[in-house]
LOTORLO-736969 format. One line per field, with one value per residue (C-alpha): x, y, z. Coordinates in steps of 0.001 Angstrom, whole numbers, plus 524288, in hexadecimal, padded with zeros to 5 digits. Layout:
xx c(X,...)
yy c(Y,...)
zz c(Z,...)
% end
This chain:
xx c(7FF3E,805CE,8016D,80383,80153,7FF6D,7FBE3,7EA30,7ED37,7EF3C,7E2B6,7DDDE,7E84A,7E463,7D4A2,7D341,7DB64,7D1DB,7C58C,7C909,7CB80,7BE52,7B588,7BD2E,7BAC3,7AED0,7ABA4,7A7A7,7A4B8,7A8AA,7B55F,7B69D,7C17B,7B56E,7B45F,7C30F,7C9CA,7BFAC,7C4A4,7CF76,7CFC4,7C74A,7CA8F,7D79A,7E541,7EF97,7F30E,7EB5A,7F08F,7EB73,7EF25,7EDD5,7F249,7F6F6,7F624,7F881,7F895,7EB7C,7E745,7E027,7DE5B,7DEAF,7DCAB,7DEA4,7E3E9,7E851,7F1F6,7E957,7F30C,7FF08,8002E,7F321,7EE9E,7DEF3,7D615,7D4F6,7C706,7C174,7B38D,7AD36,7AEEE,7A83C,7B2A5,7BE9B,7C7CD,7CDF9,7CB29,7D052,7CE45,7C4B5,7CB95,7D841,7D9F8,7D63F,7DF89,7EA66,7E991,7E842,7F437,7FBAA,7F97A,7FBED,808F1,80BAE,80697,810EF,81623,8134A,805CB,7FEB0,7F06A,7E84F,7DA2D,7CF9B,7C4BB,7B5D3,7B2CC,7A7A0,7A2EA,79B1D,7A743,7B06A,7AE0F,7B153,7BE35,7C28B,7CA96,7D723,7E4AB,7E7F4,7DA78,7CFC2,7C501,7BA3A,7AB56,7AB44,79AF6,79090,78906,77BAA,77919,76AC9,76C9C,76367,75E39,74E06,743C3,744C4,73702,73CFA,7485C,73F95,73667,7408A,7431E,73EBA,73120,7376D,73ED6,73567,728BB,73141,73648,727A9,723C1,72E73,72B32,71D4F,72086,7270D,71CCC,71330,71B3D,71D9F,72B62,731D3,73B6C,744B3,7529E,75CFB,76884,774D0,77E2A,7881E,7954B,79121,78691,78F3D,796EF,78899,783B6,78F50,78CBB,77DFB,78123,7881B,77F0E,774A6,78130,78602,776AF,77779,7800B,78E01,78EA4,79241,79B43,7A372,7A09E,79609,797E2,79CC1,7A0B4,7ADDB,7B26F,7B802,7ABD4,7A557,7B183,7B0D0,7A2B8,7A1A3,7AFDE,7AAA7,79D9B,7A089,7AA7D,79F74,794AC,79EEF,79D4C,78EB6,78F8C,78B02,77E13,779AC,76E62,7666C,75879,74FCD,743EF,73D9B,749C6,7519C,75C60,75BB7,76376,76EA9,7771B,7831B,785DF,78EDB,78C84,79474,79704,788C3,7861D,7829F,788AC,782DF,78F48,786EB,779A9,773B1,76884,761F8,76199,75832,74F72,74112,743DE,7387B,741AB,74C9E,75062,75BCD,7531F,7485B,7542B,75A93,74CF5,74C89,75B61,75863,74BBF,752A4,75F3F,754EF,74CDB,759FA,7619C,76F6C,77598,77703,77722,77710,7821F,78243,7914A,790F1,78BFE,77FBA,776FF,7695B,76221,769D7,76259,756E6,75A32,76241,7651E,77296,77D6D,78A3C,7969F,7A438,7B1DC,7BFEB,7CB46,7D8C8,7E43D,7EEEE,7FDFB,7FF22,7F4E5,7FA7C,7F8EE,7E810,7E9F1,7F033,7E44F,7DAFD,7E218,7E212,7D4C1,7CE31,7D69F,7D236,7C36C,7C1F6,7CB33,7D1F8,7DDD9,7E33C,7D46D,7D2BA,7CB5C,7BC83,7B92B,7AD43,7A0F1,79E94,79277,7880C,7796F,77146,7621D,75A52,75058,7428A,73BF2)
yy c(800BE,80DC6,81BEB,825D8,83445,83E83,84B2F,84BD4,8572E,8484A,8437E,844AA,83B35,8315D,8326F,826DE,81F6C,8256C,82371,815D7,812F0,819BD,812D4,80631,80AB0,81314,819D4,822ED,8308B,83A19,83417,832ED,83C27,844B5,847AB,84763,84FFA,85B4F,85B8A,85A4D,86666,86E99,86A56,864CB,86ECE,86743,86047,85395,84666,83CF0,82D9E,8228D,81389,8080C,7FBAE,7EF51,7F80F,7FDBB,80ADF,806B2,814A1,82317,82F2A,83E4F,8426F,84F7D,85021,857B4,859B5,857A8,848BD,845F9,84378,84026,83F33,84C82,850CE,85C57,85FA0,85CCD,84EC2,8461B,839B4,83852,83721,82A5B,81CCF,80F13,802FF,7FA6C,7EEC9,7F73B,7F8EB,808FC,807AA,802F0,80CC9,81825,8137F,81244,81F33,826F8,820E4,825A9,831D4,83D7C,841E9,835CA,83C1C,836CE,834F4,83232,835E9,830E4,83984,83845,829C4,8271C,81729,81326,81458,8103C,808F0,80F95,807DE,804AB,80B0F,8056E,80734,813C5,81707,81D0A,822A1,82D92,83221,83CE6,83F07,83497,83605,8318A,82BB2,82701,81AA4,81994,80CAB,80AD3,814BB,82272,81FEF,81653,81FA1,82DC7,82390,8211A,83148,838AB,83CE2,84A52,84A74,84494,84C56,85AEF,857A8,85394,8610D,86844,8636B,8660C,87410,8764D,8714A,87B6D,886CA,88096,87E0C,873AF,86D69,86459,85DAE,85BA0,855C0,85A58,851AE,8561F,85D1F,868B6,86A8C,867FE,876E7,87CD7,874E1,8780B,88567,88521,87DD1,88658,891D2,88BA5,88600,892F3,89A0B,8937A,89095,88B8D,897F4,89E81,8949F,896CD,887BD,88949,882FA,88D11,8887E,89099,88B46,87EAF,87698,87A9F,878DA,86A40,86846,86B61,86353,85768,85838,859FE,84DEF,84704,84A4B,8470C,838A8,83AE1,83A3E,84759,84D60,85A1B,85B2D,86884,86AAF,8758A,87BC9,87FDA,88838,88AF7,881D2,87D26,871C3,86975,85D49,85BA5,84D56,8413A,8343F,8275C,819F0,8195C,82540,83347,83D48,84879,85108,85FB5,86502,8732C,87883,88822,88A71,896FE,88F97,88E3A,88591,87DD4,877D5,86E55,86D9A,865B6,85C3B,85B2C,8599D,84D06,84907,84866,8425E,836D8,834F8,834E9,82D12,8231D,8215F,82241,818D9,81C2B,81D26,813C7,82112,82F63,8346E,83EEB,83FF2,84A02,84B46,84540,84F22,84F13,84FB6,84463,83CBA,83E39,839EA,82F99,82657,8205F,82761,8225B,827A1,82E52,82DB4,831A9,8265A,82B2D,8218D,823D3,81FC4,81A0E,8139E,81B5B,827D0,82458,82182,82D5E,833FA,82BDE,8334F,83F8B,83F73,83A96,845B5,84F1C,84BB1,84536,84EFA,847D7,84DAC,84333,8404D,84444,8509E,8501D,857D5,85FE9,85922,85EF8,868E3,8656D,86DC5,86991,86F64,873C3,869CB,86C67,8621B)
zz c(7FF8F,7FB5B,7FA4E,7F1CE,7F5AA,7EC1F,7EB64,7EA28,7DF9F,7D689,7DA6F,7CCD4,7C6F0,7D245,7D04B,7C866,7D3F6,7DDB8,7D7B7,7D53D,7E18C,7E729,7DD20,7E45C,7F26D,7F69B,7EA8C,7EF31,7E772,7EFBA,7EDF5,7DF63,7D72B,7D429,7E0DF,7E696,7DC74,7DD57,7EC67,7EB5D,7E036,7E8ED,7F80A,7F727,7FB16,7F4DF,802FC,7FE19,7FA23,7F27B,7F7CD,7EECF,7F718,7EDC9,7F21E,7E88E,7DC8A,7DF5A,7E54F,7F0F6,7F89C,7F5A8,7FD56,7FC9E,808F1,80F56,81C99,824D3,83079,835BE,835B8,82F5B,82160,81F63,8120A,80A3C,80FB5,809D0,80E46,80184,802EB,80C36,80BCE,80D88,800C1,80515,7FB46,7FDE7,7F64C,7FDF4,807F5,808A9,81737,81A94,827A2,81E7E,81451,81EDD,8256B,819B0,8131C,82172,81F65,81211,812BE,81491,822C0,82A27,82FB3,838F2,835AD,827AD,82949,81FE3,82071,81F7D,81BEC,818E3,8205C,8156A,80C4B,815B9,82107,82CCD,83189,83F65,847B4,848DF,84D6E,8445F,83F10,844D5,83F7B,842F1,83E8B,835E3,83352,82ECD,821D7,81AFE,80DF3,807FD,80296,7F4B8,7F7CE,7F5F4,7F1FD,7F4B8,7FB83,803DB,806EE,808A1,81232,81932,81BCB,826BD,827C9,8282C,81EC6,814C9,817D8,817C6,809EC,805B7,80CBE,80628,7F90B,7FA41,7FE4F,7F23C,7E9FB,7F118,7ED80,7E114,7E1EB,7D984,7DEB3,7D6A8,7D702,7CB92,7CC10,7C350,7BFE8,7B326,7B63D,7AE85,7B964,7C62D,7C490,7C4A7,7CE64,7D9BA,7D7FD,7D90E,7E3C9,7E93B,7E7D7,7EEE3,7FA90,7FA1E,7FEE3,80AF7,815BE,811F5,8097C,8187A,81A2D,80D21,80B03,7FFA3,7F0E0,7E71D,7D8C7,7D9EC,7E935,7EB85,7F135,7E407,7DBE5,7E1D9,7E0A1,7D241,7CE10,7D611,7D296,7C305,7C535,7CA53,7C04E,7B51B,7BA52,7BAF2,7CAAA,7CE6A,7D204,7D671,7DBCA,7DA71,7E1C0,7DC81,7E1D9,7D39A,7CE21,7DA4A,7DE31,7EC21,7F0B6,7EB3F,7EBF4,7E703,7E4AF,7DF72,7DB7E,7DDD3,7E367,7E573,7ECFB,7E86F,7F33A,7F70F,7F6CE,7FA3B,7FD32,7FC32,7FC28,7FB2F,809DB,807D8,804A8,80D84,81964,813F5,80AC2,809D2,7FB77,7FFDA,80471,7FABE,7F06A,7F876,7F8C9,7E9CD,7E928,7F19C,7E96E,7DD85,7E2E8,7E6FD,7D8F1,7D189,7DAEB,7D3E8,7E240,7EDD9,7F60B,7F9AD,80231,808A1,80DD5,817D8,827A2,82AB3,82DF6,832E8,82577,81EEB,827CF,82436,8162F,81C0A,82796,82095,827A9,828E8,82E6E,82893,82FB9,82E4E,83116,836C3,83434,83F81,83C0B,84813,85122,85D21,855E7,85571,863C2,8675A,85CA3,86569,872C9,86D58,8680F,87582,87E2B,8726E,875EF,867D0,86030,85717,8504C,8497C,842A9,836C6,834D3,83203,825C4,823F5,81FF6,814AD,81554,80FF6,8107A,81906,8193B,82684,82AAE,823FE,82B7F)
% end
């Protein structure tokens, strides 16, 4: 087993290897080069490294890494990426891979952290002499199985009644609610611009984190969605009240999943309406009818509103590997003395912010 380290600026030259490894392992669209390369372009600072492990003439693991502090490295983790950027073939021992990588990194680092692992894609390993896991967040999904009527009947009475009431109110006011879906590469630039207009009118504008066509966020989402649209795997949902755009979802697809990356809505609407909820109902109805996907993934910290739409919740976690077992023991001692603070643990990255609607139930 041997690791090669290259500047991440050379990722494009090794994208085919990364793609093949993703397809042979977790098969997640979030780890496709079409998603990863725009992240590096817009959010990398030049300090990222691409690591590749060869065993018996084949690539068995790859990762994008960054030195975070003296003696510590971890996976490159911009907030726009829900998953840790690590791949390895099934059957390869993760602790062995991490130990060999830690010893191959320059400067004799003491700790290697892998962030934001999905327990459904990577069953959580047991803590060992040199390895520790730590909770990150819980996340939710909807499995597309059975009929929409069966799914909808299993939802809470308040949610169903509230959306029915909203649709009746819209009809009474003569407002036509409709949804369209953009999939063509040529439509993605305008879709991101429209999304930015909606988002910039809300609370994110005050924080300076809203998407804009000319900022890093906007450039990332445009480039990434164009990449996926060229493969027929991007979908931008737009929801309208007559000719007024009131809500949007940015989604990518692959590996049996449709993944909702971002949702926004018109915050100036009357509190009687929850356009993102109405859009989600129509989206789910379409997904259950078309049966093109196995699941709808939300990826993000479970909020109260998620639980109105699903009871499928699972955990995500971080992994830390120490150079020596004694270092892990020392870290445990320090953590206990400081009341749970863990200086050597990988820093939890911010959860990508998503708009949530006020309850109208």
